[in-house]
N, C-alpha and C positions, 0 to 999 in steps of 0.2 A: 501648358495647354496644347492640345493637338497631337500629343505624342501617343503612340500605340503601345499598350502594355501587353506583354505576353506572360502567360503563366502555364504551369504544368501541375496537374494533380498527381501526386506520387502515391498516396494511399489514403484510405478512409477508415476511421474506426468509429463504429456505430453500435448501438444496442442491437441485439439479434433481430428483434421484430422490425426495426427500421431497416436494417440491412436486407432482410427478406423482402420488404416492401419496395425499396428502390432498386433491388437487384433482380426483380422479376420472379422471385421464388414464391412458393406458397407461404402464406403468413400463418399457417397453423402448424404448430410443432407436433401435432399428432399425425401429420401426413406420413406416408410411407417413406419418402425421401425428404426428411426434415432438415438435413444439414446443407448449408450453402458451400461447404468446403469439400465434402466427399459425397459418394453415392451409396452409402451404407443404408440398408433397410432398417426400419425402426426395431424389428425383432432381432436382427443381428447385432444391433448396437448394444444389446444387453449382455453380450459376451465377447465382443471384439473391442479391445482396448488399445490396440496398436494400430496407428493409422498407416503403417507400412502394409497392412493386410487388407486395405480397402482401396477402391479406385477413387482417385481424387478428381474433382471437377477441373476442367481446363477449357480453353477457348474452343477446341474442336467439339468435344462432347456437349458443351453448352449450346453451340450453334445447332447441332443435330437435335437436341432436345427441344429447342425453340421451334424448329421446323416440324418436329414430330407432333407438337401441340397436344401432349397427353400428360397434364399435370399430375394425376394420381400415380402415374408410372415414373415420371422423371423429377417431380417436385418443382418444375419450372412452368410458369403460366404465360410469360411474355419476355421479350428481350428487354434488357435494362437500358434506360436512357444514358446511363453513365458509360456504356460501352462505346458511345460515339466520340468520347474524348480521346485525344491522341495519347498513346503510351499508357492507357488505363484499360483494365478489364476487371469485371466484378469478381471473377474467379481467381485473380492474381493479386489484386491491390487492396483487399479488404482485410483488416485485422480484427481480432476479437476484442471484446470489452471485458476485462477481468473484474471490473467493479460489479456489473450486473450479473455476470456468470458466477462468480465466486462469492463476493461479499453480500450479494442480495439474492443468491440462488442456492449454491451448493452448501456454503457454510451455515446459513440459518437452518436448513433442513437437517444436516448432519448433527449440529449441536443440539437440536431439539430431540432427535432420536437418541443421542448419547446420554444427554441429561435425564431424559425420561427413563432410560434403562438404569442409570445409577440411582435415581431417586426411588423408583417404584419397583424395579425388578431386584436389584442387588441391595437397595435400601442403605446406601453408604452415607447419605446425608439427606436433608430435607430441603424443600424449596425455600423455607424461611432461613435456613443456614446459608444457602447459596446467596440469597438476596441481601442478607446481612453483610456478607463478605464483599459483595459487589458494591454496596453502599459505603463501606468503611475502608476500602483499599486505597492506598496511595498510588495513583496512576502517574504521578509526575506532572510538572507544570505544563508541559507541552501536550499532554493528553487529557487535561481536565475538560476541555470543550467536547471531547469525544467519549466521556464517561458513559459506560453502558447503563441502560435503564433496567429496572427490575424485570425479572423473567417470570412470567405467570402462565397458567394454562398449559402446562407441559403435556397434559393428556389430550389436548386437541390435536387436530391434524394440520393446523396452520403452522408455518415456520415461526421462529422467534422474531418478535417485533423489535428490530433495531435498524437504524439507518446504516449506510455503508461504513461510515467512519466509526460508529459505535461497534459494529461487528468486527472491524479490524482491530480495534482496541480490545474487545473481548477475546479474540483469538490470541492476542499477544499475552494477556495476563491471566487467562483462565487456568493455566497450570499452577499459578500461585494462589488461586482462589480455591481450587478443589483438589489439587494434586496430592496433598497429604492424606486424602481420604482413599486414594486409589492405589491398589497394589501394582508394583512394577510387573510388566508383562501382560496386563489386562488387554485383551484384544480390542475392545471398544476404545480404550485409551490409545492403543497403537494406531488405530485408524485416525484419531484426531492428530496425533503427532505426524503422521504422513501428510495430512492436510496442512499442518504448520510448515513442514518442509517445502511443500509445493508453493505455499504463499511466500515463503522466504525468497524463492527463486523468481516467481512471476512479478513480485513487487520490487525486485532488486534494480538499482539504477544502472547497473552494468550487465551486459549480456555477453556470454562466451559460448562457444560450441560445447565445451565441457558441461556447463550448466544446463544447456539445452538437452544434451543426452541424459543427464541425470534427471531432469524434469520428465522426460519421456518415460523412464523406468519407474519413477515415483508415481506417476499417474496410473500406470499399469498395476502396480502393487496396491495402490489406494482403491481403485475400482474393484479389483479382485477381492480384496478384503471386505469391502462394503457389501458385495453380493453374497459373501459367505456369512455375514453377520445379520443382515436384515432381509426379511422375506418381502421385498418390495422392489419394483423396477427402478433403475436409474432414471433420472430426469434428463431431458435433452441437454441441459447445461453441464451435466457430467460428461456427456459425449464431446461437447465443444472443447473441454479441457484436454482431450486427447490430441488436439491439433496445436496446442500452445507451443510445444517445443519447436515445431516447424515455423510457426509465426515468429518466434524469437530469433530463429536463424535468418529469416527473410527481412524482418522489420526492426529488430533490436529489442531493447528492454520493454516489456509489455506494460510495466508500471508507468511509463511515459505515454502510453497510447490507450488511455482509458477515458471514460466520460465523467469522471469526478468533477473536473473543473467546469464542464458544461452544466452539470447538475447544480454546482454552486452558483453559477450565473443565473440559472433558472429559478432558484429557490426564492429570491425576493419577489419575482414576478408572480409566483404561485401564492405567496402570502398576500400580496396586494390584490390579487384576483378574488381572494376570499373576503377581503375587507370592503372593497368598493361596491360589491353587490350589483355590478353592472351586467345586465343580461341582454343588452341590445347590441353593443359593439365593443366587446371586451378587448379585442386586439388593439383597437385605436386607443382605448384608455390606457392600456399597459404601455403602448409605444410612446404615448405622451409623457407618462410618468418616468419612463426610462430616459427620455430625452431631457427632461427637467433635472433628473439626477446627474446625468452626464454633464449638463451645463454647470451645475453646482460644482462638480469635481474639477472642471477645467477653469472656471472663473474665480471661484471663491476658495477652493481647496487645491489639492495636488492630485493630478490624474493618476499618479503612481505613488507607491509608498516611498518614504524617504530611504535613501540608500543605507543610512546608519542613524539610529536614534539612541542617544545616551540619556537616560532619565535622571540619573543621580550621580554624576561624576563629581569627584572632589579631590583636591590636592592633598597628599600626605607625604610624610618623610619616608623614604624607602626603608630606613633603619627601624621603623616602627611596625613593619609588616612581618607576618610569619615567614620563616625561612628567608629572611632578608639577605643573608650572605649569598645563598644560592641564587636568589633572584637577581641581585646586583651582578654576580658573575655572568649570568645568562644575558643580561642587558649589555654588558661590556662586550660579550662575544659577538653581538650583532651590531656593534659600533656605537652604542650609546655611552656618552661620557657621564657616568653617574657615580655616586658614592653614598655612604650612609646618610648624609645630610641632604642629599638631593631630593627635590620635590617632584613628585610624579602624580599624574591624575589616575585614579583608580575608580572603578564602578562596581556596584553589586550586580547590575544587569545591563545588557546592551542588546539592541535589536538591529539586525543586519538583513536588509532585503526581506523584512517581514518575519524573520526567524529570530526568536528570542533566546539569548544565552544568559545564564546566571551562575553565580558561584555555587559550587557543589554539583553542578551538572557534569555529565560524563561525555567525553568526546573520543571518537575512535582515532587511533594513531596507526602508524605502519606496523608491519609484522616484525617480530624479533628474529634472531638468528635461527630459531627452531621453526619458523614459519607460523608462529602463533600470533594472533591479533592482540595488540597491546592497546590499553585504554588510558585516558588521563582524566583525573578529577580536578575540576577547575578550582583553584585556590584564590587567584587574583585575576581580575580583568583590567587590562590597561588599554583603553581606547586611544587611538591616534586619529582624531577627526580630520586633521589637515591632509592626510593621505588616504583616508577611508580604510584604515586598517585597524584591526583589533589584535592585541597580543594576549594570549592566555598563558598564565603560569600554572602548570599542572603537576599534580602528584601522579607518578606512574602507577598504574594498576596492571599487574601481570596475571594471566589466566592460570588457575589451578587445575581445572578440569571442566569438561562439558557435561552438564547434568542432563542426560537425555530425557529423563522422566519429566523435568520441568522445561525442557528445551531452552536452556539458558546457560550462560557461561559463568562459572564461579570464579571470582577474582580475589586477589589479596592486595592490600596496600603495601607499598614499598617506601623506602626512604630516598628514592631517586626522584628528581624533579626535572621539568623541561619547560622551556619557553617556546611557544609556537605561534605563528601567525595564522589568521583565519583562512588564508589562501592555501595553507599547507595541510589542511584537514583532508582526510580521504572521504569524508562524508559530512554534510553540513547539518544533519539532524542531531541535536543533543539527546542524550538519554539520562536516566537517573539510576541510582543504586537501589537494589531491592534487598532488604535484609530478611532472610528466611531460613529457619532451621539452623541457626548459628553460622550461616554462611552469607557471603555477600555476592549478589548476582548482578550481571548486566544482561539486559534482554534486548538485543538489536531488533529493529523493525523488519529487517530483511537481510539477505545474504550480502556481506561486505566483501568485495573482491579487491 
């Protein structure tokens, strides 16, 4: 008590409308200068897709525009209260939100236009065929909660009704849902594949300058192709994508700077607001319910998820497991004194920091001597609860080729095996195998570097 705490705001990531509100910008995206990052005019934004060709906002021109007090000309109506913070300025320390811009903006619009073209113009398939495949596809254990809902009313002007996680799931698996209906080289499909490549980079957990430069060119190609295919203007969220490469260089991986977790925190409160039917002081009611839930978590439950949960571990003789000889050799190589008759605990599934792993799931490994990413199919899970470690015994999967039309990696099983600890994985998210057209595919959620 009595100590002074100091803090520094490094950056803020906000939905665009909130950013404009707290940043002193006009809150209408139909304004002439609608962007909080650059000074492009809304008419020029329809054909300028490289932010090297526009004037960026900075401290100097922001101050000048505040003093000018001409919002229709400058897009600024007042000085931001955040500019009073030390080492912070609204033109330098605000990052975009890829969830609202892409998953709830650009992607729903473009998928609606593309699917409408395929269903009604080219008549490659019907809505019923599409929805039947959406309902029956195997999305894998870790994607079942994000399974897309049925797509209806393609003829309307409204975007596809999916939440952000459903839209991300649909982007990932749409090539396996309708890709066999579409000819290679189809321009509308090429636009979708460009969007997939953009999503691979902006959701990647690692950012490099090389990826940023690639993202810059992909956005230019994507927007140019969109304008050539559809006789309609780009939406403001298309324009915000033009600045993503610069944000990636300044702030790092954009997938770690989104509002998805805030939306997840907000979702229970929105559900409670609909249930309680309180029209007098809804804020107080929700605050009380939130405090009661927090008390329950701390007093009767655990405020955080357990570090490791093993639901069904059981001891077995190592000699009774598949590929027992190779497994024992790998265990001996890491210092375990085991043999054919040794007993070892194995499990069908394990949850580590909220992420579930199970047998048959796919884990990304390091690159081989050719620079190709190698994967492993989990055969056995060996939890070591005493040191919070999990050993995965994997069958090595090597890449055959990258199938651009499905935007996935075709792999083949080998007779090589490897034992790896969970701390040695290059990415913590498991995947699953997709069997399609007599090939086996792995479909990473993002670019693995």
